[in-house]
C-alpha positions as CSV (number, residue, x, y, z in Angstrom):
1,M,9.4,-19.2,-5.8
2,P,8.3,-22.2,-4.3
3,R,10.7,-24.9,-6.1
4,G,10.4,-28.8,-5.0
5,R,9.1,-32.1,-5.6
6,Y,6.0,-34.0,-5.5
7,L,5.9,-37.4,-5.3
8,L,2.6,-39.0,-6.9
9,Y,1.5,-42.4,-6.4
10,D,-1.6,-44.6,-7.0
11,T,-4.6,-43.9,-4.3
12,H,-5.6,-47.3,-4.3
13,D,-2.6,-49.6,-3.6
14,H,0.3,-46.3,-2.9
15,T,2.0,-47.7,-6.2
16,P,4.7,-45.1,-7.2
17,L,3.6,-43.0,-10.3
18,G,6.4,-41.0,-10.8
19,E,8.0,-37.1,-9.7
20,E,7.1,-33.9,-10.2
21,H,9.5,-31.3,-10.2
22,F,8.0,-27.9,-9.9
23,H,8.5,-24.4,-9.3
24,C,5.7,-21.4,-8.9
25,A,5.3,-18.2,-8.2
26,P,2.5,-14.9,-8.2
27,G,3.4,-12.0,-10.2
28,P,0.9,-9.2,-11.7
29,S,-1.2,-10.7,-13.4
30,G,-2.1,-13.7,-11.4
31,W,0.0,-17.0,-10.7
32,R,2.0,-19.5,-12.9
33,Y,3.1,-23.3,-12.3
34,V,5.9,-24.8,-14.5
35,A,6.9,-28.4,-13.5
36,Q,8.4,-31.6,-15.4
37,R,7.3,-35.3,-14.7
38,T,9.1,-38.0,-14.4
39,T,8.7,-41.9,-13.9
40,P,9.5,-44.2,-11.0
41,S,13.1,-44.6,-13.2
42,G,13.7,-41.5,-13.7
43,D,12.5,-41.1,-17.5
44,H,10.6,-37.8,-19.1
45,A,7.0,-38.2,-19.0
46,G,5.9,-35.0,-19.9
47,S,5.0,-31.5,-18.4
48,V,2.9,-29.2,-16.7
49,D,2.5,-24.9,-17.5
50,L,-0.6,-23.7,-16.4
51,A,-1.0,-19.7,-16.0
52,L,-4.0,-17.8,-13.4
53,D,-5.0,-14.4,-14.0
54,E,-5.6,-12.3,-10.8
55,L,-9.4,-14.0,-10.4
56,G,-8.0,-17.7,-10.6
57,R,-9.1,-18.3,-13.6
58,P,-7.0,-20.4,-16.0
59,I,-5.4,-17.9,-19.1
60,R,-2.9,-20.9,-20.5
61,L,-2.7,-24.4,-19.6
62,E,-0.1,-26.4,-21.6
63,L,-0.3,-30.1,-20.6
64,N,2.0,-32.9,-22.1
65,A,1.9,-36.6,-21.7
66,A,2.5,-40.0,-23.7
67,G,3.2,-38.1,-26.6
68,W,-0.1,-36.1,-26.4
69,Q,-0.4,-32.8,-26.0
70,V,-3.1,-30.3,-24.3
71,R,-3.4,-26.6,-24.7
72,A,-6.3,-24.7,-23.0
73,A,-7.8,-21.5,-21.8
74,A,-11.1,-20.2,-20.1
75,L,-12.9,-19.1,-23.3
76,D,-16.6,-19.4,-23.4
77,G,-16.5,-21.6,-20.5
78,V,-13.2,-23.7,-21.0
79,T,-12.0,-24.9,-24.6
80,W,-9.0,-26.7,-25.3
81,V,-7.4,-28.1,-28.3
82,R,-6.0,-31.6,-28.1
83,T,-3.7,-32.9,-30.5
84,D,-1.0,-36.2,-30.8
85,A,2.3,-35.9,-31.4
86,T,2.5,-35.9,-35.2
87,G,-0.9,-33.3,-35.4
88,A,-2.9,-35.5,-37.3
89,H,-5.5,-35.8,-34.9
90,A,-6.1,-32.5,-33.5
91,T,-9.6,-32.3,-31.6
92,E,-11.0,-28.5,-30.6
93,N,-14.1,-28.8,-27.6
94,N,-15.5,-26.5,-25.4
95,A,-17.8,-27.3,-22.1
96,P,-19.3,-24.9,-20.0
97,A,-17.2,-25.2,-16.7
98,H,-15.0,-23.1,-14.9
99,A,-11.6,-24.5,-15.1
100,F,-9.5,-27.5,-15.4
101,T,-8.1,-30.1,-13.0
102,G,-6.0,-33.7,-13.6
103,T,-3.4,-35.1,-11.3
104,S,-0.8,-32.5,-11.3
105,P,-1.2,-30.5,-7.6
106,A,-1.3,-27.1,-10.0
107,F,-4.9,-27.5,-10.3
108,L,-5.6,-28.2,-6.8
109,V,-4.0,-24.7,-6.1
110,A,-6.1,-23.3,-8.7
111,T,-9.0,-24.4,-8.0
112,A,-8.9,-23.5,-4.5
113,R,-7.5,-20.3,-5.7
114,L,-10.8,-20.1,-8.2
115,L,-13.1,-20.4,-5.3
116,R,-11.8,-18.1,-2.3
117,L,-13.4,-19.6,0.1
118,A,-14.0,-18.5,3.6
119,P,-13.6,-21.1,6.4
120,A,-16.8,-22.0,7.6
121,A,-18.7,-21.2,4.8
122,P,-21.2,-23.4,2.4
123,A,-19.6,-25.6,0.4
124,T,-19.1,-24.5,-3.5
125,R,-20.2,-26.6,-5.9
126,V,-17.5,-26.3,-9.6
127,R,-17.6,-28.1,-12.9
128,L,-14.4,-28.9,-13.9
129,V,-13.1,-30.7,-17.2
130,A,-10.3,-33.4,-16.0
131,F,-7.4,-34.3,-18.1
132,T,-6.9,-38.5,-17.4
133,D,-3.9,-40.0,-18.1
134,P,-2.2,-41.1,-19.7
135,V,-3.4,-39.7,-22.4
136,L,-4.8,-36.4,-21.2
137,A,-8.1,-37.9,-22.2
138,P,-11.0,-35.4,-21.2
139,R,-13.2,-35.9,-19.3
140,T,-16.3,-32.8,-17.2
141,L,-16.7,-33.7,-13.6
142,D,-18.5,-31.8,-10.6
143,Q,-16.9,-31.5,-7.5
144,S,-17.9,-29.5,-4.1
145,W,-15.4,-27.6,-2.4
146,A,-15.4,-26.5,1.5
147,L,-13.1,-25.0,3.6
148,L,-12.9,-26.9,7.1
149,A,-10.0,-24.8,9.1
150,R,-7.1,-22.1,8.6
151,E,-4.5,-22.8,11.1
152,A,-1.4,-21.1,11.7
153,H,1.4,-23.1,12.8
154,A,5.1,-21.7,13.8
155,T,8.1,-22.4,11.8
156,D,11.7,-21.6,11.6
157,N,10.9,-19.0,9.0
158,G,7.5,-17.5,10.7
159,P,3.9,-19.0,10.9
160,L,3.0,-21.2,8.2
161,T,-0.7,-20.7,7.7
162,V,-2.6,-24.2,6.4
163,D,-6.0,-24.6,4.4
164,E,-8.1,-27.5,5.1
165,Y,-10.1,-27.9,2.5
166,Q,-13.0,-31.3,1.8
167,V,-13.5,-32.2,-1.7
168,T,-16.7,-34.1,-2.4
169,A,-16.9,-36.0,-5.7
170,L,-20.4,-35.0,-6.7
171,D,-20.6,-38.5,-9.0
172,T,-19.9,-40.4,-6.3
173,G,-20.1,-38.9,-3.0
174,E,-16.5,-39.8,-2.0
175,Q,-15.0,-37.5,0.1
176,H,-11.0,-36.3,0.4
177,A,-9.1,-33.8,2.4
178,V,-6.6,-31.3,0.6
179,H,-4.4,-29.3,3.2
180,L,-2.6,-26.3,1.0
181,S,-0.2,-23.5,2.3
182,G,-0.4,-20.4,-0.3
183,D,0.4,-21.8,-3.8
184,V,2.0,-25.6,-2.5
185,V,0.0,-28.5,-1.5
186,L,0.6,-30.0,1.2
187,A,-1.2,-33.0,1.5
188,A,-4.0,-34.8,-0.4
189,P,-4.9,-38.3,-2.1
190,G,-2.4,-39.4,-4.4
191,I,0.4,-36.3,-3.7
192,E,3.2,-36.1,-0.9
193,L,5.2,-33.0,-0.5
194,E,8.8,-34.6,-0.7
195,H,10.9,-31.7,-1.0
196,L,10.5,-28.0,-0.8
197,E,13.4,-25.2,-1.1
198,S,11.9,-22.4,-0.1
199,P,8.4,-21.4,1.7
200,P,5.4,-21.0,0.0
201,S,4.2,-17.6,-1.7
202,V,1.6,-16.2,0.2
203,F,-1.7,-14.9,-2.0
204,A,-2.9,-11.3,-1.4
């Protein structure tokens, strides 16, 4: 069960946005990721709880941030309920999308797990509903993902397989690289792996 800490920062000026303290693990029905988020000063800033089925589909997502909560799942596309702290302003929505995304590193692992790309295969288009900071506002977007390379690196605990993805935002054409090893993000825009207590899980 990988357990560790990600540093989150602004991709434009590298201003620290906080940390995400996480643990995750594959199980008999899929994969689960749980995290607590803190501000740069160490105050609690929210939480992430994401569970995928064995095909990589989001069967449960719960996000909390800035007094807002989102509960979501893959249902008739994807469906979510967004509510404020009092529950007075709950809204339910649905979109013809494949999964969810946001600033948590969990979503990069989840999208890669959903697509299950092969190295050098053509890029695959995916439609996602993004919950944007700071108030978890939903926005539908389209990306394409391509697995550029898969390499094994020697470590003290045995070989570590690293996948390099190229992710393209189809509305702007902006491209960026994402490096994953199992269920851990090694590097991605706005994300830095600061600490990892145990090796990444290996998906079957």
